[in-house]
C-alpha positions as CSV (number, residue, x, y, z in Angstrom):
1,M,63.3,113.2,138.5
2,D,60.9,112.7,135.6
3,G,61.9,112.7,131.9
4,S,61.3,116.4,131.6
5,D,64.0,117.2,134.1
6,A,66.7,115.1,132.4
7,P,69.6,116.9,130.8
8,T,69.5,117.4,127.1
9,L,72.3,115.5,125.4
10,R,73.7,117.3,122.3
11,N,74.9,115.3,119.3
12,D,75.3,117.8,116.4
13,L,78.7,116.6,115.1
14,S,80.4,119.8,116.3
15,A,82.4,118.5,119.2
16,Y,84.3,115.7,117.5
17,W,87.4,116.7,115.5
18,L,88.0,113.9,113.1
19,P,91.6,112.8,112.4
20,F,93.1,113.0,108.9
21,T,89.7,114.3,107.6
22,A,88.4,117.4,105.9
23,N,86.1,118.1,108.8
24,R,84.1,120.9,107.2
25,R,83.5,118.8,104.1
26,F,82.6,115.7,106.2
27,K,80.1,117.5,108.4
28,Q,78.2,118.8,105.4
29,N,77.6,115.1,104.4
30,P,78.7,112.8,107.2
31,R,79.5,109.1,106.5
32,L,78.5,107.1,109.6
33,F,78.8,103.4,110.5
34,A,76.6,101.8,113.1
35,R,77.8,98.2,113.0
36,A,80.1,95.8,111.2
37,D,80.2,92.1,110.4
38,G,82.6,90.0,108.3
39,M,83.4,91.9,105.1
40,F,80.9,94.7,105.7
41,Y,80.0,97.9,107.5
42,Y,76.4,99.0,107.9
43,T,75.2,102.5,108.1
44,P,72.7,103.7,110.8
45,E,70.0,103.3,108.0
46,G,71.1,99.7,107.5
47,R,72.8,100.2,104.1
48,E,75.6,97.7,103.4
49,V,79.1,99.0,102.6
50,L,81.8,96.5,101.5
51,D,85.0,97.1,103.3
52,A,87.8,97.0,100.7
53,V,90.4,98.5,103.1
54,A,90.1,96.3,106.2
55,G,89.0,99.3,108.3
56,L,92.4,101.0,107.8
57,W,94.7,98.2,106.8
58,A,93.9,96.6,110.1
59,V,90.9,94.3,110.3
60,N,92.7,91.4,108.7
61,A,90.4,88.6,110.0
62,G,87.2,90.5,109.2
63,H,84.8,92.4,111.4
64,N,83.2,91.4,114.7
65,R,84.7,87.9,114.9
66,R,83.1,86.1,117.8
67,P,86.3,84.5,119.2
68,I,87.9,87.9,119.5
69,V,84.8,89.5,120.9
70,E,84.3,86.8,123.5
71,A,88.0,86.9,124.5
72,I,87.7,90.6,125.2
73,Q,84.5,90.1,127.2
74,R,86.0,87.4,129.3
75,Q,89.1,89.4,130.0
76,A,87.1,92.5,130.9
77,A,85.1,90.5,133.5
78,E,88.2,88.9,134.9
79,M,90.7,91.8,135.1
80,D,90.1,95.1,133.3
81,Y,93.6,96.6,133.8
82,A,97.0,96.0,135.2
83,T,100.0,98.3,135.1
84,A,103.1,97.0,133.3
85,F,105.4,99.0,135.6
86,N,107.1,96.5,138.0
87,V,104.2,94.1,137.8
88,A,102.6,92.1,134.9
89,H,100.0,89.6,133.9
90,P,100.3,86.2,132.2
91,K,98.7,87.1,128.9
92,A,101.3,89.7,128.1
93,F,104.0,87.1,128.3
94,E,102.0,84.6,126.3
95,L,101.3,87.1,123.6
96,A,104.9,88.3,123.4
97,S,106.0,84.7,123.0
98,R,103.4,84.1,120.2
99,V,104.5,87.2,118.3
100,A,108.2,86.3,118.7
101,D,107.5,82.9,117.2
102,L,106.1,84.6,114.1
103,M,109.0,86.9,113.6
104,P,112.0,86.1,111.4
105,G,115.6,85.5,112.5
106,D,116.6,86.3,116.1
107,L,113.8,88.9,116.7
108,D,113.0,87.2,119.9
109,H,111.8,90.0,122.2
110,V,108.6,92.2,122.1
111,F,108.0,95.6,123.7
112,F,104.2,96.4,123.8
113,V,102.8,99.9,123.0
114,N,99.3,101.1,122.0
115,S,99.6,102.2,118.3
116,G,101.8,102.2,115.3
117,S,102.9,105.7,116.1
118,E,104.1,104.7,119.5
119,A,105.8,101.6,118.0
120,V,107.8,103.8,115.7
121,D,108.9,106.2,118.4
122,T,109.8,103.3,120.7
123,A,111.9,101.6,118.0
124,L,113.8,104.8,117.4
125,K,114.5,105.2,121.1
126,I,115.6,101.6,121.4
127,A,118.0,102.2,118.5
128,L,119.5,105.2,120.2
129,A,119.8,103.5,123.5
130,Y,121.4,100.5,122.0
131,H,124.3,102.5,120.5
132,R,124.7,104.5,123.7
133,V,125.2,101.4,125.9
134,R,127.8,100.1,123.5
135,G,129.8,103.3,123.9
136,K,128.7,104.7,120.5
137,G,126.6,107.5,121.8
138,A,127.5,109.7,118.9
139,R,125.3,107.6,116.7
140,T,122.1,109.7,117.0
141,R,121.2,110.4,113.4
142,L,118.1,108.7,112.0
143,I,117.5,108.1,108.3
144,G,114.0,107.8,106.9
145,R,112.7,107.9,103.3
146,E,110.7,110.3,101.2
147,R,107.0,109.4,101.0
148,G,107.4,107.2,104.1
149,Y,104.7,107.2,106.7
150,H,105.7,106.3,110.3
151,G,102.8,107.6,112.4
152,V,102.3,111.0,113.9
153,G,104.6,111.2,116.9
154,F,107.4,113.7,116.6
155,G,109.8,110.9,115.9
156,G,107.6,109.4,113.3
157,I,106.9,112.6,111.4
158,S,110.6,113.5,111.5
159,V,111.7,110.3,109.8
160,G,108.5,110.2,107.7
161,G,108.4,111.7,104.3
162,L,104.8,112.9,103.7
163,V,104.9,116.6,103.3
164,K,101.6,117.5,104.9
165,N,102.4,115.4,107.9
166,R,105.5,117.5,108.5
167,M,105.1,121.0,107.2
168,Y,102.9,122.4,110.0
169,F,104.8,121.1,113.0
170,G,108.3,122.6,113.0
171,P,111.6,121.1,112.2
172,G,111.1,117.9,114.2
173,L,114.0,115.9,115.5
174,P,117.4,117.2,114.7
175,G,119.9,115.3,112.6
176,V,117.3,113.4,110.4
177,D,117.9,112.7,106.8
178,H,116.0,110.9,104.1
179,L,116.5,108.4,101.3
180,P,114.8,109.0,98.0
181,H,111.4,107.2,97.5
182,T,111.2,104.3,95.1
183,H,108.2,105.3,93.0
184,D,109.2,105.3,89.3
185,L,106.1,105.7,87.2
186,A,108.2,106.0,84.0
187,R,109.9,102.6,84.4
188,N,107.6,100.6,86.7
189,A,104.0,101.5,85.8
190,F,101.4,98.7,86.2
191,T,103.7,96.5,88.3
192,R,102.6,93.1,89.5
193,G,104.5,92.4,92.7
194,Q,108.0,93.9,93.0
195,P,109.1,96.4,90.3
196,E,112.0,95.4,88.1
197,H,113.7,98.8,88.4
198,G,115.1,100.8,91.4
199,A,117.4,98.6,93.5
200,E,120.1,101.1,92.9
201,L,118.1,103.7,94.9
202,A,119.3,102.0,98.1
203,D,122.8,103.2,97.2
204,A,121.7,106.6,98.3
205,L,122.4,105.4,101.8
206,E,126.1,105.2,100.9
207,R,125.9,108.9,99.9
208,L,124.4,109.8,103.3
209,V,127.1,107.8,105.0
210,A,129.7,109.7,103.1
211,L,128.0,113.0,104.0
212,H,127.4,112.4,107.7
213,D,129.9,109.6,108.5
214,A,128.6,106.3,109.7
215,S,129.8,107.0,113.2
216,T,126.9,109.5,113.6
217,I,124.1,107.3,112.1
218,A,122.0,105.1,114.5
219,A,119.3,103.6,112.3
220,V,117.5,103.5,108.9
221,I,113.7,103.1,109.0
222,V,111.6,102.1,106.0
223,E,108.3,100.5,105.3
224,P,109.2,97.3,103.3
225,M,106.1,98.1,101.3
226,A,105.2,101.7,101.6
227,G,101.4,101.8,102.3
228,S,99.9,105.2,103.2
229,T,101.6,106.9,100.3
230,G,99.8,104.6,97.9
231,V,101.2,101.0,98.0
232,L,104.8,101.1,96.7
233,P,106.3,97.6,96.7
234,P,110.1,97.6,97.0
235,P,112.1,97.1,93.8
236,K,113.7,93.8,93.4
237,G,117.0,93.8,95.3
238,Y,116.4,97.1,97.0
239,L,115.8,95.8,100.5
240,E,118.8,93.4,100.2
241,R,121.1,96.3,99.2
242,L,119.8,98.4,102.1
243,R,120.4,95.5,104.5
244,A,124.0,95.0,103.2
245,I,124.8,98.7,103.5
246,C,123.5,98.9,107.1
247,D,125.6,95.8,108.0
248,R,128.7,97.3,106.4
249,H,128.4,100.5,108.5
250,D,127.0,99.1,111.8
251,I,123.7,100.9,111.2
252,L,120.4,99.3,112.5
253,L,117.7,98.6,110.0
254,I,114.1,99.1,111.2
255,F,111.1,97.8,109.2
256,D,107.9,99.6,109.8
257,E,105.4,96.7,109.4
258,V,102.3,98.4,110.9
259,I,100.6,97.8,107.6
260,T,102.4,94.8,106.3
261,G,102.4,92.7,109.5
262,F,100.1,89.8,110.0
263,G,99.4,88.4,106.6
264,R,98.9,91.4,104.3
265,L,101.6,90.0,101.9
266,G,100.9,86.4,102.6
267,E,103.4,85.9,105.3
268,P,103.5,86.8,109.0
269,F,105.7,89.8,108.1
270,A,106.9,91.4,104.9
271,A,110.4,90.6,106.1
272,Q,109.7,86.9,105.4
273,R,108.0,87.7,102.1
274,F,111.1,89.6,100.9
275,G,113.7,87.4,102.6
276,V,115.3,90.3,104.4
277,T,115.6,90.4,108.2
278,P,115.7,93.8,110.0
279,D,117.0,94.5,113.5
280,L,113.7,95.9,114.7
281,I,110.1,95.5,113.5
282,T,107.2,97.9,114.3
283,M,103.7,96.5,114.3
284,A,100.1,97.3,115.3
285,K,96.8,97.1,113.4
286,G,96.5,93.4,112.6
287,L,98.1,92.4,115.9
288,T,94.6,92.6,117.5
289,N,92.5,92.8,114.4
290,A,92.0,96.4,115.5
291,A,89.5,95.3,118.1
292,V,91.6,96.9,120.9
293,P,94.3,99.4,120.2
294,M,97.8,97.8,120.5
295,G,101.2,98.0,118.9
296,A,104.6,96.4,119.5
297,V,108.2,96.5,118.6
298,G,110.0,93.3,117.7
299,V,113.6,93.5,118.9
300,S,116.6,91.3,117.9
301,A,118.4,89.3,120.6
302,G,121.6,91.3,120.0
303,I,119.9,94.6,120.7
304,H,118.0,93.3,123.7
305,D,121.0,91.6,125.3
306,A,123.2,94.7,124.8
307,L,120.7,96.8,126.7
308,M,120.2,94.2,129.4
309,E,124.0,93.8,129.9
310,G,125.2,97.3,129.3
311,A,122.6,99.4,131.2
312,D,124.0,101.8,133.7
313,A,120.8,101.7,135.9
314,P,118.5,98.9,137.2
315,I,115.9,100.0,134.6
316,E,117.5,99.1,131.3
317,L,115.2,101.3,129.1
318,F,113.5,104.3,130.6
319,H,110.5,104.1,128.4
320,G,106.9,102.8,128.5
321,Y,103.2,103.6,128.5
322,T,100.4,103.3,131.0
323,Y,98.6,100.9,128.7
324,S,101.6,98.8,127.6
325,G,100.5,95.2,127.5
326,H,96.9,96.1,128.4
327,P,95.0,92.9,129.4
328,L,92.1,93.5,127.0
329,A,94.5,94.1,124.1
330,C,96.5,91.0,125.0
331,A,93.3,88.9,125.1
332,A,92.3,90.3,121.7
333,G,95.8,89.7,120.3
334,L,95.9,86.0,121.5
335,A,92.4,85.4,120.0
336,T,93.4,87.1,116.8
337,L,96.6,85.0,116.4
338,D,94.5,81.9,117.0
339,L,92.1,82.9,114.2
340,Y,94.9,83.5,111.8
341,A,96.3,80.1,112.5
342,E,93.1,78.1,112.6
343,E,91.7,79.6,109.4
344,G,95.1,79.7,107.6
345,L,94.6,83.4,106.7
346,F,98.2,84.2,105.9
347,E,98.3,81.3,103.5
348,R,94.8,82.3,102.2
349,A,96.1,85.7,101.3
350,R,98.9,84.2,99.3
351,S,96.5,81.9,97.5
352,L,94.2,84.8,96.6
353,E,97.0,87.0,95.4
354,S,97.0,86.0,91.7
355,G,93.2,86.4,91.4
356,W,93.4,89.8,93.2
357,E,96.2,90.9,90.9
358,E,94.3,89.9,87.7
359,A,91.1,91.6,88.8
360,L,92.8,94.9,89.8
361,H,94.9,95.1,86.7
362,S,91.8,94.6,84.5
363,L,91.2,98.3,85.4
364,R,94.3,99.3,83.4
365,D,92.1,100.8,80.6
366,A,89.6,102.4,83.0
367,R,89.2,106.2,82.7
368,H,91.7,108.4,84.5
369,V,93.9,105.4,85.5
370,I,97.7,106.0,85.1
371,D,99.1,103.2,87.2
372,I,98.1,100.1,89.1
373,R,100.3,98.4,91.7
374,T,99.5,95.1,93.4
375,I,101.3,92.9,95.9
376,G,99.8,90.4,98.4
377,L,96.3,91.6,99.2
378,A,97.1,95.2,98.7
379,A,96.7,97.4,95.6
380,A,96.9,101.0,94.5
381,V,94.9,102.5,91.6
382,E,96.6,105.8,90.8
383,L,94.6,108.4,89.0
384,E,95.7,111.3,86.8
385,P,95.3,114.5,88.9
386,R,92.9,117.1,87.8
387,P,94.8,120.2,86.5
388,G,95.2,122.6,89.4
389,A,93.2,120.4,91.8
390,P,95.4,117.6,93.1
391,T,93.5,115.0,95.2
392,A,90.1,116.3,94.0
393,R,89.4,113.4,91.6
394,A,90.3,110.7,94.1
395,T,88.2,112.3,96.8
396,Q,85.2,112.4,94.5
397,V,85.7,108.8,93.5
398,F,86.0,107.8,97.2
399,E,82.7,109.7,98.1
400,T,80.8,108.3,95.2
401,L,82.0,104.7,95.9
402,F,80.9,105.1,99.5
403,D,77.4,106.2,98.4
404,R,77.3,103.1,96.2
405,G,78.4,100.7,99.0
406,L,82.1,100.4,98.7
407,L,84.8,101.7,101.1
408,V,88.3,102.5,99.7
409,R,91.1,104.6,101.0
410,P,92.0,107.8,99.1
411,T,95.6,109.0,99.5
412,G,96.6,111.9,97.3
413,D,95.4,110.9,93.8
414,T,95.7,107.2,94.6
415,L,93.0,104.8,95.7
416,A,94.4,102.2,98.1
417,L,92.8,98.8,98.7
418,S,93.6,96.2,101.3
419,P,90.6,94.0,102.0
420,P,90.3,91.6,105.0
421,L,92.0,88.3,104.4
422,I,88.6,86.6,104.5
423,V,87.7,88.3,101.2
424,E,86.0,86.1,98.6
425,P,86.3,86.2,94.8
426,E,82.8,87.7,94.6
427,H,83.9,90.6,96.9
428,I,86.9,91.2,94.6
429,A,84.7,91.2,91.5
430,R,82.3,93.6,93.2
431,T,85.1,95.9,94.2
432,V,86.5,96.1,90.6
433,D,83.1,96.5,89.0
434,Q,82.2,99.4,91.3
435,L,85.6,101.1,90.7
436,R,85.2,100.8,86.9
437,A,81.6,102.1,87.0
438,V,82.5,105.1,89.1
439,L,85.6,106.0,87.2
440,A,83.6,106.1,84.1
441,T,81.3,108.8,85.5
442,V,83.7,111.0,87.4
443,E,85.3,113.9,85.6
């Protein structure tokens, strides 16, 4: 068959439905990447774009790191796939042990999944199963928080608190309630680190206990630092109060660390940064530097042992995924953890925090800015919404910055930033300079 007989391959952008994207707007002016390296993406035309969001809070060690790439290549050549149902492969056990060593307290066990959304649904199911095997099967109620993001599974959107994630998809799981969010612009604007005000907001859990009775509540799930809603660090004392209330009423505490895990706040997990140990931790993103999709749930010894000893069937937890502990993902995860350790990237994030903080807060007087929040290597620049057009200003800033070679993450009227942990001072300066310049020109 000569070239004239070959089938025509169509690539007109119409087939691909992009996630969390205004598709009609995007396809009028598509933003495409062709490759990535270190701190940068490159467009098909070769234009450089500084990545100020680590892909999507995920590429903590920077893009296209050779040790990770080579580990994936070796694993693909050796064994492409192995089921995790009744058989296993050595790298899954090795990675689980390495992750367990990074977690605080007695979180000694790891259940592998493929994304943050799956990690959340898995953690919720483990919490429900734990209470059931203890003879407390009436504990089925789950408590989330307003403005929380816990992925897009039905469990995650039920306990989540972002309106657009929930409103189109029905009532979700039954028996879910929510704590109030901690964002307090009047008292905590332009916070550096943890806000001074708001610890008392955790006491809302006592009101929910009084309303529903503790005997019906299985777990509370929060992001220790809320990310997707626009970087909301926990008020001082808030997580400690939440932990104490959960302990008092035999309620499990779940930290969703899909964003904060693996160095974003200068520690392996935010639990260590804030000195509060949950019963379960969800993780993904930085686990493999986003090179291969993977997530996990860290589980305390008490929960794990209760399920092992109290199960009423040979299979202790009827749950799992075709790709749990995928060999390529495990290889990527092991190489990623090696890079974090060898380059001291968690410690590096902590050492850069003060410079990052100073640079971002220098935008306090920039046009349209009503708040700036920084903690670890994360930041939010909140803009005053346009009257009658919420999100429009942040969207325009995002698009203009992209055209000028900087990638940020718009969320509502907030610009979120979370650079790879290999960021250099000149990258931080470039980020802030571009933000200031674009904010000065956007109406």
